[in-house]
C-alpha positions as CSV (number, residue, x, y, z in Angstrom):
1,M,100.8,125.6,96.7
2,D,103.9,125.3,95.3
3,S,104.7,122.2,93.0
4,P,107.4,120.1,93.9
5,N,111.0,121.0,92.6
6,K,113.2,119.1,89.9
7,R,114.8,117.2,92.9
8,D,112.0,116.0,94.9
9,R,110.4,114.7,91.5
10,T,113.6,112.7,90.9
11,R,114.2,111.4,94.2
12,P,112.1,108.2,93.5
13,A,113.8,107.4,90.3
14,E,116.9,108.1,92.1
15,I,116.2,105.6,94.7
16,L,114.9,102.8,91.9
17,G,118.1,103.3,90.2
18,L,120.5,102.6,92.9
19,S,118.7,99.7,93.7
20,A,118.6,98.4,90.3
21,I,122.5,98.8,90.0
22,F,122.7,97.1,93.2
23,G,120.8,94.2,92.2
24,A,122.6,93.7,88.7
25,F,125.9,93.8,90.2
26,A,124.6,91.0,92.8
27,G,122.9,89.2,89.7
28,L,126.4,89.5,87.5
29,V,128.4,88.4,90.6
30,V,126.1,85.2,90.9
31,F,125.9,84.6,87.8
32,M,129.8,84.6,87.0
33,S,130.4,82.3,89.9
34,T,127.7,79.7,89.2
35,R,127.1,80.3,85.5
36,D,123.5,79.6,85.8
37,L,121.3,82.5,84.5
38,M,118.3,81.6,86.7
39,I,120.1,81.8,89.7
40,G,122.0,85.0,88.8
41,L,118.2,86.5,88.1
42,I,116.8,85.2,91.4
43,F,119.8,86.9,92.9
44,A,119.4,89.8,91.1
45,G,115.6,90.2,91.9
46,V,116.3,89.6,95.9
47,A,118.8,92.0,95.8
48,F,117.1,94.7,94.2
49,I,114.1,94.1,96.4
50,V,116.1,94.3,99.6
51,S,118.3,97.1,98.8
52,L,115.1,99.2,97.9
53,V,113.6,98.3,101.1
54,V,116.7,99.3,103.1
55,I,117.4,102.6,101.1
56,A,113.7,103.8,101.6
57,M,113.9,103.0,105.3
58,L,117.3,104.9,105.5
59,V,115.4,107.7,103.6
60,L,112.6,107.6,106.2
61,A,114.8,107.7,109.0
62,T,116.3,111.2,107.9
63,R,115.1,114.3,109.7
64,P,113.6,117.0,107.5
65,D,115.3,120.2,107.0
66,K,114.2,123.7,107.6
67,D,112.6,124.1,104.0
68,E,111.0,120.7,104.0
69,L,109.5,121.6,107.5
70,L,108.1,124.9,106.1
71,D,107.1,122.9,103.2
72,M,105.0,120.5,105.5
73,D,103.4,123.4,107.5
74,E,102.2,124.9,104.3
75,Q,100.5,121.7,103.3
76,D,98.9,121.2,106.8
77,R,97.4,124.8,106.6
78,D,95.9,124.2,103.1
79,A,94.6,121.1,103.9
80,A,92.8,122.2,106.9
81,H,91.0,125.0,104.9
């Protein structure tokens, strides 16, 4: 069985990084408008979690391409033996 390539290994880090950027942006906007650090941190955390869930659901909704289908078939055959 082939090991995953670099893109497959870094995909979770990309999702976490993008969610962290969204969370930091939301927290910064709230902090700049309210001048209350605790509310800014709360909004940053909520925005991080919500964006993480939304991006993960969007990734799950995409259809696999030809290479991914072949890889899934190979894994199914290996698991059956």
